[in-house]
N, CA and C atoms as a LAMMPS dump frame, in Angstrom:
ITEM: TIMESTEP
0
ITEM: NUMBER OF ATOMS
252
ITEM: BOX BOUNDS ff ff ff
-5.0000000000000000e+02 5.0000000000000000e+02
-5.0000000000000000e+02 5.0000000000000000e+02
-5.0000000000000000e+02 5.0000000000000000e+02
ITEM: ATOMS id mol type element x y z
1 1 1 N -95.859 -354.675 150.284
2 1 2 C -97.093 -353.589 151.22
3 1 3 C -96.968 -352.337 150.31
4 2 1 N -97.878 -351.653 149.252
5 2 2 C -98.395 -351.101 149.061
6 2 3 C -98.169 -349.303 149.443
7 3 1 N -97.805 -348.441 148.884
8 3 2 C -97.123 -347.261 149.796
9 3 3 C -98.4 -346.969 150.657
10 4 1 N -100.045 -346.695 149.839
11 4 2 C -101.273 -347.083 150.71
12 4 3 C -101.399 -347.544 152.604
13 5 1 N -100.753 -348.663 151.88
14 5 2 C -100.901 -349.561 152.982
15 5 3 C -100.071 -349.566 154.086
16 6 1 N -99.018 -348.92 153.99
17 6 2 C -97.395 -348.514 154.787
18 6 3 C -98.203 -347.175 155.555
19 7 1 N -98.425 -346.164 154.633
20 7 2 C -98.768 -344.912 155.535
21 7 3 C -100.003 -345.527 156.483
22 8 1 N -101.222 -346.457 155.823
23 8 2 C -101.968 -346.897 157.1
24 8 3 C -101.333 -347.288 158.009
25 9 1 N -100.711 -348.584 158.005
26 9 2 C -100.157 -349.277 159.132
27 9 3 C -99.251 -348.351 159.896
28 10 1 N -98.26 -347.039 159.479
29 10 2 C -98.108 -346.352 160.28
30 10 3 C -99.023 -345.78 161.094
31 11 1 N -99.632 -345.008 160.354
32 11 2 C -100.739 -344.327 161.341
33 11 3 C -101.436 -345.229 162.479
34 12 1 N -101.749 -346.14 162.132
35 12 2 C -102.156 -347.272 163.151
36 12 3 C -100.759 -347.219 164.523
37 13 1 N -99.637 -347.36 164.244
38 13 2 C -98.463 -347.287 164.753
39 13 3 C -98.118 -346.25 165.803
40 14 1 N -98.731 -345.12 165.212
41 14 2 C -98.399 -343.585 165.974
42 14 3 C -99.616 -343.48 166.328
43 15 1 N -100.516 -344.25 166.522
44 15 2 C -102.149 -344.048 166.836
45 15 3 C -101.903 -344.545 168.12
46 16 1 N -101.153 -346.033 168.384
47 16 2 C -101.526 -346.962 169.186
48 16 3 C -100.415 -346.411 169.899
49 17 1 N -99.239 -346.085 169.598
50 17 2 C -98.318 -345.086 170.321
51 17 3 C -98.484 -343.992 171.681
52 18 1 N -99.33 -343.1 170.577
53 18 2 C -100.088 -341.844 171.162
54 18 3 C -100.872 -342.244 172.417
55 19 1 N -101.682 -343.285 172.357
56 19 2 C -102.814 -343.646 173.414
57 19 3 C -102.145 -344.651 174.594
58 20 1 N -100.831 -345.229 173.804
59 20 2 C -100.194 -345.854 175.059
60 20 3 C -99.399 -344.837 176.066
61 21 1 N -99.056 -343.547 175.39
62 21 2 C -98.868 -342.503 176.055
63 21 3 C -99.799 -341.909 177.02
64 22 1 N -101.131 -342.184 176.858
65 22 2 C -102.347 -341.634 177.532
66 22 3 C -102.176 -340.482 176.788
67 23 1 N -102.265 -340.059 175.576
68 23 2 C -102.312 -338.787 175.087
69 23 3 C -103.257 -338.37 174.33
70 24 1 N -104.275 -337.361 174.229
71 24 2 C -105.202 -337.25 173.197
72 24 3 C -104.634 -336.635 172.01
73 25 1 N -105.257 -336.525 171.315
74 25 2 C -104.595 -336.123 169.796
75 25 3 C -104.281 -334.615 169.874
76 26 1 N -105.187 -333.815 170.418
77 26 2 C -104.898 -332.271 171.548
78 26 3 C -103.452 -332.237 172.114
79 27 1 N -103.103 -333.09 172.713
80 27 2 C -102.375 -333.106 173.539
81 27 3 C -101.104 -332.777 172.791
82 28 1 N -101.382 -334.056 171.883
83 28 2 C -99.844 -334.492 171.039
84 28 3 C -99.336 -333.489 170.317
85 29 1 N -100.578 -333.008 169.858
86 29 2 C -100.736 -331.587 169.197
87 29 3 C -99.471 -330.151 169.519
88 30 1 N -100.256 -330.102 170.742
89 30 2 C -99.667 -328.914 171.329
90 30 3 C -97.997 -329.18 171.542
91 31 1 N -97.876 -330.185 171.821
92 31 2 C -96.402 -330.393 172.209
93 31 3 C -95.679 -330.19 170.884
94 32 1 N -95.998 -331.008 169.704
95 32 2 C -95.904 -330.951 168.216
96 32 3 C -96.09 -330.205 167.17
97 33 1 N -96.849 -328.791 167.672
98 33 2 C -97.226 -327.988 166.956
99 33 3 C -97.995 -328.575 165.808
100 34 1 N -98.719 -328.964 165.642
101 34 2 C -99.26 -329.397 164.247
102 34 3 C -101.022 -329.718 164.578
103 35 1 N -101.647 -329.302 163.59
104 35 2 C -102.816 -329.04 163.484
105 35 3 C -103.828 -330.737 164.025
106 36 1 N -104.777 -330.774 164.87
107 36 2 C -105.128 -332.192 165.12
108 36 3 C -106.241 -332.924 163.859
109 37 1 N -106.372 -332.142 162.892
110 37 2 C -107.344 -332.617 162.087
111 37 3 C -105.959 -333.516 161.001
112 38 1 N -104.973 -332.773 160.775
113 38 2 C -103.222 -333.324 160.534
114 38 3 C -103.025 -334.139 160.738
115 39 1 N -103.159 -334.053 162.358
116 39 2 C -102.747 -335.968 163.221
117 39 3 C -103.849 -337.151 162.707
118 40 1 N -105.209 -336.352 162.57
119 40 2 C -105.915 -337.789 162.265
120 40 3 C -105.554 -338.14 161.267
121 41 1 N -105.419 -336.811 160.473
122 41 2 C -105.251 -338.008 158.788
123 41 3 C -103.641 -338.533 158.779
124 42 1 N -102.743 -338.159 159.629
125 42 2 C -101.573 -338.999 159.901
126 42 3 C -102.19 -340.136 159.899
127 43 1 N -103.006 -340.174 161.188
128 43 2 C -103.301 -341.703 162.058
129 43 3 C -104.398 -342.52 160.878
130 44 1 N -104.646 -342.022 160.178
131 44 2 C -105.722 -342.951 159.15
132 44 3 C -104.919 -343.046 157.892
133 45 1 N -103.487 -343.037 157.959
134 45 2 C -102.995 -342.776 156.683
135 45 3 C -103.421 -342.539 155.523
136 46 1 N -104.486 -341.419 155.424
137 46 2 C -104.548 -340.363 154.229
138 46 3 C -103.692 -338.891 154.307
139 47 1 N -102.599 -339.131 154.894
140 47 2 C -101.43 -338.018 155.019
141 47 3 C -100.296 -338.502 155.065
142 48 1 N -99.35 -337.824 154.109
143 48 2 C -97.549 -338.289 153.877
144 48 3 C -97.163 -338.052 154.888
145 49 1 N -96.39 -338.56 155.982
146 49 2 C -95.52 -337.425 156.778
147 49 3 C -94.086 -338.049 155.942
148 50 1 N -93.65 -337.044 155.966
149 50 2 C -91.895 -336.91 156.073
150 50 3 C -91.059 -337.474 156.898
151 51 1 N -89.943 -338.505 156.1
152 51 2 C -89.079 -338.858 158.026
153 51 3 C -88.962 -338.412 158.742
154 52 1 N -88.249 -337.033 158.903
155 52 2 C -87.788 -336.068 159.268
156 52 3 C -89.057 -335.499 159.773
157 53 1 N -90.506 -335.184 159.908
158 53 2 C -91.262 -335.041 160.737
159 53 3 C -91.941 -336.174 161.203
160 54 1 N -91.605 -337.295 160.832
161 54 2 C -92.185 -338.866 161.588
162 54 3 C -90.778 -338.639 162.586
163 55 1 N -90.168 -338.535 162.487
164 55 2 C -88.771 -338.45 163.699
165 55 3 C -89.035 -337.496 165.179
166 56 1 N -89.291 -336.013 164.103
167 56 2 C -90.28 -335.328 165.831
168 56 3 C -91.26 -336.035 166.149
169 57 1 N -92.29 -335.845 165.371
170 57 2 C -93.635 -336.375 166.095
171 57 3 C -92.56 -337.756 166.962
172 58 1 N -91.734 -338.882 166.239
173 58 2 C -91.369 -339.961 167.857
174 58 3 C -91.185 -339.418 168.754
175 59 1 N -90.277 -338.547 168.86
176 59 2 C -89.29 -337.797 169.897
177 59 3 C -90.109 -337.156 170.812
178 60 1 N -91.443 -336.651 170.597
179 60 2 C -91.838 -336.159 171.17
180 60 3 C -92.708 -337.214 171.682
181 61 1 N -93.179 -338.388 171.433
182 61 2 C -94.086 -339.375 172.093
183 61 3 C -93.081 -340.319 172.75
184 62 1 N -91.5 -339.989 172.905
185 62 2 C -90.69 -340.656 173.394
186 62 3 C -90.645 -342.05 172.873
187 63 1 N -90.699 -342.798 171.913
188 63 2 C -90.604 -343.83 171.186
189 63 3 C -89.322 -343.592 169.825
190 64 1 N -88.191 -344.358 170.256
191 64 2 C -87.316 -344.233 168.921
192 64 3 C -87.614 -344.791 167.505
193 65 1 N -87.431 -344.225 166.472
194 65 2 C -87.772 -344.917 165.65
195 65 3 C -87.278 -345.887 164.799
196 66 1 N -85.917 -346.267 165.633
197 66 2 C -85.791 -348.063 165.305
198 66 3 C -87.138 -348.729 165.938
199 67 1 N -87.157 -348.783 166.911
200 67 2 C -87.985 -349.922 167.596
201 67 3 C -89.24 -349.899 166.788
202 68 1 N -89.815 -348.981 165.839
203 68 2 C -91.023 -349.051 165.599
204 68 3 C -90.61 -349.904 163.985
205 69 1 N -89.664 -349.304 163.458
206 69 2 C -89.562 -350.081 162.111
207 69 3 C -88.856 -351.591 161.558
208 70 1 N -88.044 -351.389 163.25
209 70 2 C -87.745 -352.841 163.324
210 70 3 C -88.687 -354.273 163.911
211 71 1 N -89.82 -353.452 164.694
212 71 2 C -90.906 -354.019 164.329
213 71 3 C -91.911 -354.771 163.427
214 72 1 N -92.142 -353.703 162.874
215 72 2 C -92.544 -353.787 161.61
216 72 3 C -91.817 -355.11 160.593
217 73 1 N -90.278 -354.918 160.533
218 73 2 C -89.729 -355.934 159.749
219 73 3 C -89.659 -357.414 160.094
220 74 1 N -89.744 -357.436 161.36
221 74 2 C -89.773 -358.636 161.87
222 74 3 C -90.663 -359.604 161.608
223 75 1 N -91.88 -358.607 161.406
224 75 2 C -93.101 -359.361 161.478
225 75 3 C -93.398 -358.956 160.203
226 76 1 N -92.551 -358.928 159.172
227 76 2 C -92.86 -359.151 157.4
228 76 3 C -91.696 -360.014 157.03
229 77 1 N -91.595 -359.853 155.974
230 77 2 C -90.647 -360.925 155.003
231 77 3 C -89.556 -359.301 154.023
232 78 1 N -89.903 -358.271 154.767
233 78 2 C -88.943 -357.262 154.765
234 78 3 C -87.38 -357.75 154.575
235 79 1 N -87.492 -358.577 155.967
236 79 2 C -86.059 -358.743 156.313
237 79 3 C -85.335 -359.515 154.948
238 80 1 N -85.809 -360.356 154.288
239 80 2 C -85.834 -361.304 153.334
240 80 3 C -85.48 -360.74 151.989
241 81 1 N -86.378 -359.746 152.033
242 81 2 C -86.302 -358.861 150.603
243 81 3 C -85.39 -358.044 150.5
244 82 1 N -84.385 -357.285 151.785
245 82 2 C -83.784 -356.443 152.012
246 82 3 C -82.091 -356.998 151.667
247 83 1 N -82.233 -358.107 152.236
248 83 2 C -80.999 -359.232 152.696
249 83 3 C -80.773 -359.879 151.145
250 84 1 N -81.257 -359.714 149.913
251 84 2 C -81.378 -360.714 149.186
252 84 3 C -81.196 -359.668 148.254
């Protein structure tokens, strides 16, 4: 997976989590203190988010980082690549 593909995937996961929590971008940004346009760019994979800011965003969404990454690792060959 390329870096571009990763951030697109990550943005889709964050968007899906936000929608699962029934929050609009505006509502999430009020709790996370981020401009709505920045969140939109993150969700589209156009903006790189730091690991720490991802952690904070997932806290606001009440979703553990481990489950997000575990889902991805289980659905890819990354576990095999990391193990070898």
